[in-house]
C-alpha positions, 0 to 999 in steps of 0.5 A: 812224267805221270801224264806220259805214263798214262798216255803210254798205258792207254796206247798199250791198251789200245794195241791190246784190244786191236790185237785181240780183235784182229785175231778175231776178224773171222770166226765160225761155230758149227755147233757150240761145243767149245762152250766159250760164249757169254750167256745171261738170262735163260740162255744155256748151252746144251751138251749137244752144242745147241744154244737155247736162248730161252728154255721154255719159260714164260716172260723170259729173256736170254742173251748169248754174246761172243766173249770178246768185243770187236773193233768195227772201225778202220784204225787209220781213217776211223770209218766203219769196215764192211762185215758179214754174219751168218747164223742158223737158228730154229724156233720151237713152240708147243703151241701154234703161236710162239714167243716174241722172237729173237734178234742178232745185234751189235751193241756197245756193252753186254748189260741188258738187265733193264730190258723188258721181255715180250715185245722188246725182245730183251733189247729195250724197255719203254724208256730206251726204245727209240733212244739214239744213245743206245747205239744198237744195230739189230736184225729181228726175227719176229713172230708176234705182230705188235701194233705199237711197233707197227709190225707188218705181221706175226712172221717177218724179218726186220732191220732195226736201229736203236728201236724195235720199230723196224726201218725196213721189214718184210714177210719171212721168205726167200727168192728162188734163184731160178724162177725169182719167185718169192717162197714163204717161210714160217719162222716158227716151223720147228725147222732150222733156217739160215740167215746172212747179214752183210754190210758194205761200207762204200755203199753203206748197204745193209742186206739180209738174206734168209733160206732153209738150211739145205738151200744155198744162199739166194742171190737176191736178198730179202731186205736191202736198205742204205744206212751209214752204220758208222753213226750207230756202231761204236768201238769196241762193240759186242755181237750176240743174240737176244730173245724173249718169250712173253706170255707164250712158252717157246724155245729159241735155239742157235745152231751155228754162227760165223763172222767176217770183217772185210770178207764174207763170213766163213761157211758153216758146216751143216753136217756138224750142227747139233740136232733140234730137241723134240717137243712133248713127251714120247708116245709110249703105248704098251697097249698097242704092243700087246694088242697089235699081234692079236688085232691084225689077224682078227681085223683081216678076218672081220674085214673079209667077212664084212666086205663079203656081206656088204658086197652081197647086200649092195648087189641086192639093194643096189640103187642108182643116182641120176644127175637130174636128181640134184636139180629137182630136190630136195633129197638127202645127200651123203656126208662124204659128197658134201665133205668133198664138195666143200674140200673138207669145209675149208675156211677158204670156201666159207661164204658167211656165218648164220645164227646157228651155223656157217655156210660154205661154197661147194661143187658136187663131185659128180654133177659139178653143180655149184651149191651152198652148204649150211653147216648147223650145230646139232648140239644147239636146240635152236639150230635143230629147230632151224634145220627142221624149219628149213626142210619143212617150209621150203623143202617142197617149194619151188619159186623163182624168187625163193632160194631153192633147197636142193637137199640136206644131210643129217649126221652125228654132231651136225646138220647140213642144208644144201642150197642152190649157190647164189653167185652175187651174194646177199643184198645187204653187201650192196646196200651197206657196203663201203662207199664206192664199192658195190651198188645197185641201180634203181631199176635193179632194186625195184626188180628185186623188191618186186621179186621178193614181194612175189615170193612172199605172195606165194608163201602167204597165199599160193602154197598148200599151207601159209608160210610165215618167214619171220626173218625178212631182211636184206641179208636174207635176200640173195641175188642170182647170176641175173641179179634176181632177188631170192628170199632165203634162210627159212630157219625161223619160218612157221607154217599153218593151214589156210583158214586157221589162226597161226599158232602162238610162238615165242618171240624169236630169241631167248633171255639174255642180250638182244641186238635191240638193247646193246650197241656192239663194235669190233668182234663183239657179237650176240649169240642166238641164246643171248650170250654176249661174246666180246671176241671170237677166238682169233688173234690180235682182235678187240671187241666192245659192247655198250649200253646203247644210250648215255647215262647222266652221272652227275647230281644237278645241285652239286655237280658231283658224280652220283653213287652207282652200282654195277654187277656182271657175270663173265667167263674167259675161255681159252683154247689152251687152259693154262694160257689166255689172251690179255683180258677184259674190262668194264669201263665208263667213258665219254665216247663209243669211239675206240677205233684208235685203240690197240688190242693186246696189252691195251685191252682195246681201250688205249694205244701207246700215245694216249695211255695215261692221258687225262683227256681220256675220261675213262674209268675201268675195272680190268680183269687182266690175265697177262703180266705186263712189266710196262704197266707194273702188273703184279701178276698174270691173274689180277683185278685192277682199278684204272683211271685213264690208263692201264697202270692200275690205281689199285690191284689185287690177285683174283680172289674171294674173301671168305666171310667165315674164316676172314681169309682170301681164297685164290681164283683163276680168271681163266678157269673157264668157270663163270664168275660175278663182279660187283663194282660200287662207287660211293659219291659221298666218300668217293670210295670204289669197291670191287668184289669178285666171287664164283657165280653161285656164291653170295657177294662177300662182305669184304671187297677184293679191291678198294680205293679212294678216288673222286670220279668227278674229276674223271667222268663227264656229265653223260657217259657210256658204260660197257665192256672191252676185251682183246686177244693178243697172241692167244685165241681166247673168247670173252663172254658176258652172260648177265649185267645189271646197273643202277644209279644211286641204288644197289644193282638188281640181282641177276637171275642165274637160272636164266643165263645162257650157256657158254659153248664148250671149247676143245675136245673132250679129255680121254679117259686113262681107264681106256689105256688100262682096259684096252687089252681086255676089251680087244681080247673080248672083241676077238671072241664076239666079233665074228658072231656080231658081224654076221648078225649085223650084216643083215641089218642096215649098216650103221653110218654117220647119218641119222634118219628122223621120222619127220623127214618122211613127211616133208619129202620128196626125198630119196628112199632106200630100195631096201625100205621100199622092198620091205614096205611092199613085201617084195612087190608082191602081186597082192599089193598091186593097186593098178597098172600104168602104161609103163609100170605098176603101182603097189600099196606099201607100209613104210617099216619105221613110220608105218605110213601108207604109201603108193609105190610106182615101179617103172622100168629103167630101160624103157625109152617111153619114160613114165606114164600115168596109172589110173585106178577107177574107184566108184565114188558118188558124183561131185556136186558143183561147189566141189567141182568149181573148187577143183577147177580153181585149184588146178588153175592155181597149180598151172599158174604156179608152173607157168609163171611163178616157179624158177623155170617155166614148166609145161605139163603137156598132159592135162586131163581129168584122169591126171587130176587126183583128189586128196581126202578133202577133195582138193584137186591136185595136178599129177603125173608130170611124166611128160612135163618139160621145163625151160628158162623164163624169157626163152623159147620152148624147145621143139619136141615130139607130139605127145599128149592125149587126143582131144586135148592137143592144141593145133599148133603143137601138132604143126610145130612140135613146140609145147608152150604154156598156151598149149597147156591152156588149150588142154585146160579149156577142154578140161573145164568143159569135161568137168562141167559137162561130165563128158569125155572130150571125144564121145559117140552119139546115138548113131554111133558117130564120134563127136568132139565135146567142144562142137557139142557145147558150141552147137548148144550155145548157138541154139541158146541152150548152153545150160543144157550142156551142164552135167545132168547129175547136178540138177538143182544143186548147180550155180548156173552163172558159175557153170556158164562162166566155166563153159565160156572160159573153156571155149575161150581157152580152147581157141585154135589160135594160141594168141587168142587164148588167155594166160593162166593169171587171167584165167585165175582172175576170171574164175575168182571174179576179179576180172570180167570175162571178155564178151564173145559169141559162138561165131567168133569161135566157129570161124576158127574152131569149128572149121577144124573140128566139124567133120560130120559124115566121115566113115569111122573105118576110114582111119584105124585106131592107132597111136600116132607117134610122130607128126609125119605119121599124123599127117599121113593118116589125116591128109587122105581124109582131107583130100577125100572131103575137100569139095569146095576148095580152101576157105581159111588157112590155119597155121599150116595145119589144115586147109578148111573147106566151106562144106561142113565136114565130120568131126576129125577126132571122132574117127580116132578111137585111141586116146593117147599119142605116144612117143 
């Protein structure tokens, strides 16, 4: 009888459950005002009907369950029924990152007391995760990437069965029904998002769809997978939501929820959903309410006055910037132009990082020129030195194998250098890239090597000063679009005068760590001042620093680990002062390979598989700033001794022992204050002591942590020592400032006066006093604003850029018109030094530096362009040694223009009046107003005939093409001019004009070449050198361009590195004299005029030629002249004008 009653009771109970579940086959919550959910942990229902699963505390979990269980299986066949769920959630966080996330789940019971928060989302712990007996189906909304669980990223949706290792997951987002494009969503966006979870029993298909709250359910689901949930979901089962915060404060909110069995979930009425709470205190500015009515009228008045004065000033001192100025820098750029060019220095334009700054790609707004902008920290003294070194060394240099510096910008807080953009990057990425990636053929490598060698030769021997680069390496060799090697990064360069000893300098780098004495991996880097940075402030990173060579830890006789002592100084800096990443550790290990280690809670030392494995052979001292329940951490601010695992053998809260009071005083590892750690091991007693103290305090007598452990069972014979750290979900930085180690003795004392400085993080705190005194300050401003604006308007407006005195010395750069106006006293006539063809030259004195300058004022409207001005100053005659020195200097300059600059530059007006002498009588080639440039390997462009009569090469008149060899022709005439002391076109005693070259050839034929040397050099001239120069001048002025030497040969002839080829006057007379000997012409036949075109030139010359062609043509020279056998008068003699114009 009793068994029948029991059976009857079970039947009634079954029917009761079935009745309750059948009554709940559908439900919908548009807000939770009924307050009938079952809650635990940190979950609560707000008065507005909002469910907060977590309430903003760290390491917290919370659950919300439907109050009654449900029967998911069909009572007749026992198969799982189809079901559909829809819910609306939001994740709120005051930080850029949030807690670990939330999940919808179906579970056999409501007991989750053993579950961990953090990465397990309050559903599992390290024992139950992956246990098939859990019978949990879940859909996770995960906002932290956990490597243990193989998360795809920190913003994904996943389908989970009995584990948080998702069987299917994808980035959070949805597919647009019209375009079928995938649109990303951010789970931690502070916006409400709706989720649909559908299960089809026939197809065993699970679909998960997500969309913003105001978007209809997309047709295409985000996740879709096949899995028979009959093996997972039990009867009865509970539905609900779970969330966890981990180490980050976050709020996980539920706004609505609906459910249906064998039918779609009922729609949620979004008009009835509760509002999300606003994070952070509401800003209340009483000062703004007081000041605004007063400040607006004052601002309008001040703005009107300022605009009026500014417009008047801009009109008076208006300047123009031409597009070509960008190409022929360097000059000073405005910060705004560089900001716009790099799109606000966005990370997607970042090309790389240097020692003292970052380099961004940019496009200049007007000229659309691609540039690379190096952003140097102004606060760094080394960065400031690098900034000046770049401008001083390479700012005025141009060479085809140097990276051109186009300009710079000086702004408060930062310094910017603007370079020509090198599209192929640096050489090192081709040399040390991954196998199978970018590489270079030998021909390319050899050309790059020769290019860099050419650049170094120019720096060392051919510049005005000797420049030592001091940092030549593959990463400083950049490749242009033609894969030419260009030497860059002159931040460490030094320069000094030729013939002097280089100034002694410090070894580049400062006290601290250098790359030579540490081995690094991961994100560990060494800062320029010697600061060791283990992590660089990004999420989910690890970094290691090792002593480069292994150390012998065992005694030879006993084989036991010897005593050792370590001390180091560290600093943990977090962007959020109250939060840090997972921590750092000092370790001793057998290997430097930590590639399989996880960041976050494993500190870059272990992973979920080898944590606790005795084969690790790792001894570590952890400085842990996250409480992890898996490792039984005592809190989130502790020091621990670890053996082969992150389960500490012994741990204590971070503190210092006070020797006087005998008590421990707490310390905060994340205080941003440097601290010192001592780790000591006694090989005899096997005792490990760890002591902690602030940096400026002596080592306490009593250690913080002490344990007995025989490290002979852990460490191998040889082992590496070093540091490891990881960041997890926070962007913290871990620094090691100093480190000493000793075997069998006490570690050496670290000199704290020589430690590097830790960089400041975050913005400076604003003073509360400002909020109090703001009304008073504004009232005072009203009284003085008008007067101050009027007074300041006449001075240079203060902007974000700073002008340094040293900038003036290392030009050229763009001067303000106002400065030049003041320097020349308004361009007064009393300051005129001379007049050129198209402008005047004024003497001036720069206002700030008091540097004397010459200012050439040209007409911008003149189509003639710029032309030389010549000021004749009576000076003593130059001796031969000085003249020869000037000749070689001009030859060196021409060699640079023709062959060694980035482009070929043709001067087109080489003559004595365009060679200027500095205070040391060095020859400097000037007046580039007629110069033209073109790329190496291309044909020179055709131009109009321009130059000075007597210096024009014959082919220039015929073809209109100026080339390097036309410059060589003019240089040959210049050699004769300097050696003979006569002009290219002269008059004899009878008043007839003759060409200097004719006169020199005539004397050479008679054997009296020496008599052509300037008479003022008698007794002080090196005859051999003078004859060499005369013959070289004749060789350079040959009428056939192909017979003239290139400038690199000319320089070798002058320097005596190569012997001048043998030739006779007759070799030239057959070509040169036939063109130039025109004796017997009547000077009145040609009027003195400026020949502006080739047609005009021939119009004047051909009548003369027809008049004196008596014997018919004998030689045809480049279609220029038909030469007769009868000697004719000098053609240039009848052209009294010196210059051909446009």
